[in-house]
C-alpha positions as CSV (number, residue, x, y, z in Angstrom):
1,M,-50.6,111.2,25.0
2,K,-48.5,111.0,28.1
3,C,-47.7,114.1,30.1
4,N,-45.2,114.7,32.8
5,Q,-47.1,114.4,36.0
6,S,-44.5,116.2,38.2
7,S,-44.4,119.3,35.9
8,F,-48.1,119.4,35.5
9,T,-48.7,119.1,39.2
10,R,-46.0,121.7,39.9
11,W,-47.6,124.1,37.4
12,A,-51.1,123.5,38.8
13,H,-49.9,124.3,42.4
14,N,-48.0,127.4,41.4
15,F,-50.7,128.8,39.3
16,G,-53.4,127.9,41.7
17,Q,-51.7,129.4,44.7
18,I,-50.7,132.6,42.9
19,S,-54.2,133.1,41.3
20,G,-55.9,132.2,44.6
21,A,-53.9,134.8,46.6
22,V,-54.5,137.5,44.0
23,I,-58.3,136.8,43.9
24,I,-58.5,136.7,47.8
25,L,-56.7,140.1,47.9
26,L,-59.1,141.5,45.3
27,M,-62.1,140.2,47.2
28,L,-60.9,141.7,50.5
29,A,-59.9,145.0,48.8
30,S,-63.3,145.7,47.4
31,P,-65.2,146.1,50.7
32,V,-62.2,147.8,52.3
33,V,-61.9,150.4,49.5
34,L,-65.7,151.1,49.6
35,C,-65.7,151.4,53.4
36,A,-62.8,153.7,53.3
37,A,-64.1,155.8,50.4
38,F,-67.6,156.3,52.0
39,D,-66.5,156.1,55.6
40,I,-69.1,153.4,56.4
41,W,-67.0,150.9,58.5
42,P,-69.2,148.2,60.0
43,D,-69.6,147.7,63.7
44,L,-67.3,144.7,64.6
45,S,-69.4,143.8,67.6
46,L,-72.3,143.0,65.2
47,I,-70.4,141.0,62.6
48,I,-67.9,139.0,64.7
49,P,-70.6,136.7,66.1
50,G,-71.7,135.9,62.6
51,I,-68.1,135.3,61.5
52,L,-67.5,133.0,64.5
53,T,-70.6,131.1,63.6
54,L,-69.6,130.5,60.0
55,V,-66.1,129.5,61.1
56,V,-67.4,127.0,63.6
57,M,-69.8,125.5,61.0
58,M,-67.5,125.5,58.0
59,A,-64.1,124.7,59.5
60,P,-64.7,120.9,59.9
61,F,-66.3,120.7,56.5
62,C,-63.4,122.6,54.9
63,V,-60.8,120.3,56.5
64,A,-62.8,117.3,55.3
65,E,-63.0,118.7,51.8
66,S,-59.3,119.5,51.7
67,I,-58.6,115.8,52.4
68,A,-61.2,114.1,50.3
69,Y,-61.4,116.3,47.1
70,P,-57.8,116.6,45.8
71,P,-57.3,112.8,45.1
72,I,-60.5,112.9,43.0
73,M,-60.3,116.3,41.3
74,G,-56.6,116.8,41.1
75,P,-54.7,120.0,42.0
76,G,-55.8,122.2,39.1
77,A,-59.5,121.5,39.4
78,V,-59.4,121.9,43.2
79,Y,-57.8,125.3,43.1
80,M,-60.3,126.5,40.4
81,A,-63.2,125.1,42.3
82,Y,-62.2,126.7,45.6
83,I,-61.6,130.0,43.9
84,T,-65.0,130.0,42.1
85,G,-67.0,128.3,44.8
86,N,-69.9,125.9,45.0
87,T,-67.6,123.0,45.0
88,S,-69.7,120.3,46.7
89,A,-73.0,121.1,45.0
90,F,-71.8,121.7,41.5
91,K,-68.1,121.3,40.7
92,M,-67.6,117.9,42.3
93,P,-70.7,116.3,40.6
94,C,-69.5,117.8,37.3
95,T,-66.1,116.2,37.8
96,L,-67.4,112.8,38.7
97,A,-69.8,112.9,35.7
98,A,-67.0,113.9,33.3
99,L,-64.7,111.1,34.7
100,Q,-67.4,108.5,34.3
101,I,-68.4,109.6,30.8
102,S,-64.8,109.7,29.6
103,G,-63.9,106.4,31.2
104,V,-60.8,107.9,32.8
105,K,-59.6,106.9,36.3
106,Q,-59.3,109.6,38.9
107,G,-55.9,110.5,40.2
108,T,-54.2,110.0,36.8
109,D,-52.8,112.7,34.5
110,E,-55.7,112.2,32.2
111,G,-58.2,112.3,35.0
112,N,-56.7,115.5,36.4
113,A,-57.0,117.1,33.0
114,I,-60.6,116.0,32.5
115,A,-61.4,117.3,36.0
116,L,-59.8,120.6,35.2
117,I,-61.8,120.9,32.0
118,S,-65.0,120.0,33.6
119,V,-64.6,122.5,36.5
120,G,-63.6,125.2,34.0
121,T,-66.7,124.4,31.8
122,S,-69.0,124.5,34.8
123,T,-67.5,127.7,36.0
124,L,-68.1,129.4,32.6
125,M,-71.6,128.1,32.5
126,V,-72.4,129.5,36.0
127,T,-70.8,132.8,35.0
128,F,-72.9,132.9,31.8
129,V,-76.1,132.2,33.7
130,I,-75.3,135.0,36.2
131,F,-74.5,137.4,33.4
132,L,-77.7,136.5,31.6
133,C,-79.7,137.1,34.9
134,T,-78.1,140.5,35.3
135,I,-79.2,141.4,31.8
136,L,-82.7,140.1,32.2
137,V,-83.4,141.5,35.7
138,K,-84.3,144.9,34.4
139,P,-86.9,143.9,31.8
140,L,-88.3,141.2,34.2
141,Y,-88.4,143.4,37.2
142,P,-92.0,144.5,36.8
143,I,-93.1,140.9,36.5
144,L,-90.9,139.7,39.4
145,T,-92.3,142.5,41.7
146,S,-95.9,141.9,40.7
147,Q,-98.6,141.1,43.3
148,A,-99.3,137.8,41.6
149,L,-95.8,136.5,42.2
150,A,-95.2,138.2,45.6
151,P,-96.3,135.3,47.8
152,S,-94.1,132.8,46.0
153,L,-91.0,135.0,45.8
154,N,-91.3,136.1,49.4
155,N,-91.0,132.4,50.4
156,V,-88.2,131.3,48.1
157,T,-85.6,131.1,50.9
158,P,-87.8,129.1,53.4
159,A,-88.9,126.8,50.5
160,V,-85.3,126.1,49.4
161,L,-84.0,125.6,53.0
162,G,-87.0,123.5,53.9
163,A,-86.4,121.2,50.9
164,L,-82.8,120.9,51.8
165,L,-83.5,120.3,55.5
166,G,-86.3,117.8,54.7
167,G,-84.0,115.7,52.6
168,S,-81.4,115.6,55.4
169,I,-83.9,114.9,58.1
170,L,-85.6,111.9,56.4
171,G,-84.5,108.8,58.1
172,K,-82.3,110.7,60.6
173,F,-84.9,112.7,62.6
174,K,-83.5,111.6,65.9
175,Y,-80.2,113.4,65.2
176,Y,-82.2,116.7,64.7
177,C,-84.5,116.5,67.8
178,L,-82.1,118.1,70.3
179,P,-80.7,120.9,68.2
180,L,-84.2,121.7,66.9
181,L,-85.6,121.8,70.4
182,I,-82.7,124.0,71.6
183,S,-83.2,126.4,68.7
184,V,-86.9,126.8,69.3
185,I,-86.6,127.3,73.0
186,L,-83.7,129.8,72.9
187,F,-85.2,131.7,70.0
188,K,-88.7,131.9,71.5
189,F,-88.0,132.5,75.2
190,T,-84.5,134.1,75.4
191,P,-82.9,137.4,74.1
192,I,-79.8,135.5,72.9
193,P,-78.7,136.7,69.4
194,S,-79.3,134.3,66.5
195,P,-75.6,133.6,65.8
196,F,-75.1,132.4,69.4
197,I,-78.2,130.3,69.2
198,L,-76.8,128.7,66.1
199,L,-73.5,127.9,68.0
200,I,-75.4,126.4,70.9
201,S,-77.6,124.4,68.6
202,L,-74.5,123.2,66.8
203,A,-73.0,122.0,70.0
204,G,-76.2,120.2,70.9
205,A,-76.1,118.5,67.4
206,I,-72.6,117.3,68.0
207,I,-73.4,116.0,71.4
208,S,-76.6,114.2,70.3
209,G,-74.9,112.8,67.2
210,Y,-72.0,111.4,69.3
211,V,-74.4,109.9,71.9
212,I,-76.7,108.3,69.2
213,T,-73.8,107.0,67.1
214,N,-72.0,105.6,70.1
215,R,-75.2,103.8,71.2
216,Q,-75.7,102.4,67.7
217,M,-72.1,101.2,67.6
218,R,-72.5,99.4,71.0
219,Q,-75.7,97.8,69.8
220,A,-74.1,96.6,66.6
221,A,-71.1,95.2,68.5
222,A,-73.5,93.4,70.9
223,V,-75.4,91.9,68.0
224,E,-72.2,90.9,66.3
225,A,-70.9,89.3,69.5
226,E,-74.2,87.4,69.9
227,N,-74.1,86.1,66.4
228,T,-70.5,85.1,66.8
229,A,-71.3,83.2,70.0
230,E,-74.2,81.4,68.2
231,M,-72.0,80.4,65.4
232,I,-69.3,79.0,67.8
233,A,-72.0,77.1,69.7
234,E,-73.4,75.6,66.4
235,N,-69.9,74.6,65.3
236,E,-69.3,72.9,68.7
237,N,-72.6,71.1,68.6
238,A,-71.9,70.0,65.0
239,G,-68.4,68.7,66.0
């Protein structure tokens, strides 16, 4: 069945922008109302460094997402994924799997509809899992807080972050040497707050990545020029 692409796209943009604006206002209203009701406003000097750190880290990634994801997911799925979150780790893989299973090309009306359905289904599943966890947390609380599980549960975050970092470092350790060294030195021997250490380490990562990548590109260009010269010499000798 053919659908009108312009009307569907227009509806998706209108609904996505309106619903996104409403949800953002609700998200911001909740902490503001609680702080106003209980008079517990946070100290801005403590939270601004963390906000700046997140902005510096996430801004390039968000710009790249905004350029790369819409052609694949379509407008409706993109708005829903950004509103509900976890786009890269969950919503995008679900969309790609659904498009592959259905045999539909991305960027088409059918592809956008499949993407919207897949993102909606994954969102409902995540919501159901969270709802189930909130129900089970009370009966499971004695087990989760037992001494037998304490060592493992106390190290969940380091284990997860270590696994993620290990997968990223494998084969690319030279990119991580400078930021890792900067982080260890500043954290161990200076009183600089952690958010600022993260910003400094991020700058070191950008600099080291640029230097290493630039060196690799020069080496690749030199090898390609050498191969081209050898091919020209062989052709001249053959002629």
